[in-house]
C-alpha positions, 0 to 999 in steps of 0.5 A: 441451650436446648441441648443443656435442658435435655441433659438436665431433664434426662439426669433429673429422670434418672435420679428420680428413677434411682430414688424411686427403685431404692424406696420400693426395694426397702419397703418390700424386702423380700423382693429387693433383689428382683427389684434391683435386678430389673432396675439395673437392666432398665438403667442400662437400657436407658443409658444406651437410649441417652447415648444414642440420642446424644449421638444423633443430636451431634450428627444433626448439629454437624449437618446444620453447621455444614449447611450453614457454611455451604449457604455462606460459601455459595453467597461468596464472590470468591472460590471456597472449598469445605473439606475434611482432612482425610478428604472423605468430605468435599464441597465446593461453591459455584464460583470455584467451578465457574472459574476452573471448569470442574464440577463438583463431582469432578472434585470428589476425585483426590487427583483433581482436587490436588490440581485445585488446592495448594500443596500445603493442603496435603501436608501432614501437619494440619497446623501448617495448612492453617498458618499458611495465610495468603498463599499464591497458587496457580490452579490448572483449569479444566481446559488447561488454562492457568488461573492465578489464585490466593488462598486462606484456610481456616479450621472449622471443627475437629472430631475423633472416633475409634476409627479416625480423627478428622478436621473440617476445614474451610479454604477460600481463594480469590482469582488474582490473574489479572493482578499477576498479569498487570504486575508482570507487565509492570515489571517488564515495562520498568525493565525495558525502560531502564534498558532503553534509558541505558541505551539512550544514555550510551548512544548519546555518549558514543554517537554524534547525535545533535539536538535542535529546538526552536521555541515560539517567539524566539528568532533563534534555534537552541543547539546542543553541544554535539550539534555545535561540534558537528557544525563547527560553531562555538555558540549554543544559539543560532539565528534563523538567518545563519541557520538558513545560510548553512542549508544547501541551495537545493535544500533551502526548500526543506528550511522553508517547510520547517519554518512553515511547521511553526505555524499551527493552523490545525490547533495541534492536530499534528501534535506528537507526530514524529516527522523525518526529513533530510538536508545538507548543512555546511559543517565543521570541515567546510563541506556539506554533510547529509543530516537526518532531522527527526522532530516533533511540532508541539503547539504552544499555549497561544495555538498560533506558534508552535514548538519544534525540536528533535534529533539531528544525525550525520548520515552522510556515509549512509547517504552516499550509499543511497545516492548511488541507489538514487542515481540508478532510480532517480537520475536520468541517464541522458541529462544527469538531472533528476527524472520524473519519479524524483520530481513527483516525489519531491513535488508531493512532499512539497505539496503536503508541506505547503498545504497547511502553511502560507507557502506556494509554488509555481510548476513549470513544464517546458518542451523543446519545439519540434524536437523530433526534427533535430533527431531526424536531421542531426541523429538521436546521438546529437538529440541526446546531446541537446537534451543534456545541454538543455537539462543544464540550462533548466537546472541552472534556472532553479531558484532558491528552494526550487527543483528541476527534472526531465519528466519524459522525452523532450519535456522538462519541469521546474518547481519554483518557490512563489515569492508573490511576483506573478511574473516570476515564472514568465521571467524564468521561462524567457531566460531559458528561451534566450539561453537555448537559442545559443545552442543552435550552433555547431551540430545544430546550426541547421535548426532553430532551437526554441522551447514552449512552456505551460505553468500553474501555481500550486495554490490554483487547485488540485487534490495532489501534486500529480493533478497540479502537474497535469494542469501545467502539462495540459496548459503546454498542450494548448500551444497548438504548435506555436514556437516559444509559446508560454501559456498559463493554467486559467479558467478557460483551460479549467473548463476544457478539462472539466468538459474532458472529465465529463467525457472521462466519466462517460467513458469510464461507465462505457467500459464497465458497461461493455460498450467498447467493441473491436472492428476489423480491417483486412490486410491483403497480400499484393502478390496474390490478393489473399488475406494476410492479416487484419487490424483490430480497431476500437469502437465505442458504440453507445446503447442508442447506436451512436458511434463516438469516433476514436480520435474523440475519446482516445486522448481523453483515455490517455490523459485519464489512464483509462487507456490501460483498461481499453488497451487491455481489452483490445489486446485480449479480445483481438487474441481471443477472436483470432484464436476462435477463428482459427478454431473454426478452421479459418486459415491463420492470419495476423492480428495487429493491435496498436499500442499507446505511449502510456502502454509503451512507456509506463506499463510492463508491455511484455508481461501484458502481451505474454499473459494475453497469449497464454490466456487465449492460447494464440501463438505469438507469431499471429499477433502484430504490435503496431507503434507509431513513428512519434511514439517509438522515437520519443525516447529511442533508447527505451523504445529499442529496449521495449521492442526487443523484449516484445520481439523475444516473445515471437510477436511481430513488430510494425511501425505505423504511420511511417513518414508522418514525422521527421525521423531519419530513414536510418532509424530503420536500421536501429529499430527491431521492426518486421513490418514498415507501414507507409502513411496514407499521406504518401498514398493518396497522391501516388497516381498524379504525384511523381515525387510521391511515387519516388519517395515511396519506392525509395522507402520500399527499397531501403526496407527490402535491403533491411529484410523489412516487409512494407505495407501501405494503408489508406488504398482507395483506388485500383491505380494506387494498388497497381503502383504499389505492387509495381514498386514492390510493396508486399501488402495493402490496407484501405477501403479499396479492399475492405472497410473496418467491419464488426466481427461477424461481418469479418467472419463473412468476409473471410468465408468469401475469401476462402470460397473465391480464391482470385487475385483481387487486383487482377480481377478489379483490373478486368472489371475496370 
């Protein structure tokens, strides 16, 4: 409106000027020509001014329009570009620069702009640009990221000049990256789902996969056509009793666990979890096949009973391969029944299955009384024969849903389903004790074969199955050597365990606080009285100076597995200290350490010893590993293998406390030992007991014939030392030569031995 008013005003002024000029010219004829010339010149100048004003007004209008558009662009929650068709003018909003990382200055470059705008923006036909509605286009951001966008372009205005013609365009884009990603995921999911369904349908058609479903409130199971064919049935429902009867006797425990899963004690906390179990079922060919059952337990509305269902697959062929592997890992070589590893696995699975259900089991641990005597009098081959026969008795004593195994040495264990009869374990044990008596014939005629047992109920307490088994084993250990003893885990035993636990906690803290130290007791060469070695002995010295005897804390350490930390400390510290003394210039001597059953049978002893030698730099020949007689003969075959591996390192091997058990001297031929250590029980009566002297002399002669050195411990008098020297004993150890000493005192002892080289026995004889 303002522009129209200006034009009307200008036109009126021009018309008035023309009228005035013409009127003046006609009134003054003599000046008409001059007046018209002047008026024409003025009119031309006025016309030029008008044109320039119009152009100025036009440019101002364009700028105002663009500024208005830019304000609108900046307020948009979308990307926007204002541009002319020849790209002499480009403006972008903040949303675009934020999305693609380019600045507005960057986008003045036509090369950069081509990365942002759709390809059609650069088409010859601008109408094609305007017509391309909702055009999807991937923008490459400054960092290289791909941004999916959708663009719309509108024609704002157009203008022409002598030099060029151009159009002002507004392009608005939306970031649809998230939408595109979701679309791609949906397409992929739909494709995968279709493929999965096709595979499932094909698998069901080509393979024998049966379906089993048990609904709450029903006493029967629904079975699919495939499972009917697999089991040789002609009905689609099977009762609990019939289904249970088809389980292998050794797998009835699994059926009980499945039944227990029907009781939903956790209100659906386990709902949706896929479980897997394996069992044997009597099948259509009238033989037992192995099946894998993958199932879910889904709570019903009552939240008391649950649905249970899943797929059953015949895995007999695969199981045959697994059984071969299992035999190697889980079958005991001597008895051909399951070993401790399998017992622990089955026990833990049973513990977890019965924990949330109204089920319980008895755990029974059996031990052949004085089995080492059988090995001594009958030989270890006959001992293995006895173990095999006892294993059959144990296995035959397994009740429905139970499990039996040899868990180590002459120890066997049973897992028995609790029927609510507290006398059941005792009856089973008595039956085994009666049957084992019959084994005392033939090769074992000179022996009375008996066994003792400890037992406990799974529900009596325990955080896991290992702790429950510990309770049963601890009960067995309370028999105090009474034959045919039967002891149940009770509160008294529990109190003893608690007391042991308190000491265990204190011991654990002592280990962490470095309260363990090594003492060293000298070993003397009887031929010349020289120092030939030392034995490293562990001591627990509390901060107040109190010394806890090893016989108090070592059994606790063995039961709690703290013994592994103590043994590691003894091994490393003994090697380190011996190497330190060698580096100080003391003559090299052998240091002896003792191995426990835990070290010997449950850890990689060879690797531990090798690591200690490598870390301390001690030569293997200056380390001696002592094994007790009872430990070495606990599992003779395993012991021999372990000892051979240790000896391969170059380490010496000694049998400690020889003579305290009932082992045969023939074992000296089998065990790869380098030193035989005579127990103090033989030494203490040497001076007054002729029989003791004869026994010691006989053992020394046999050892020498096998090129095994001998050492006697517990020597307290010069008389004992002289008798042993005359009998041919090589070395000696005892209070007569030196008590166990801390490292600093033992270093002084070595220094004294170096400065005074004398035969200690001769010197003591002269003093006497």
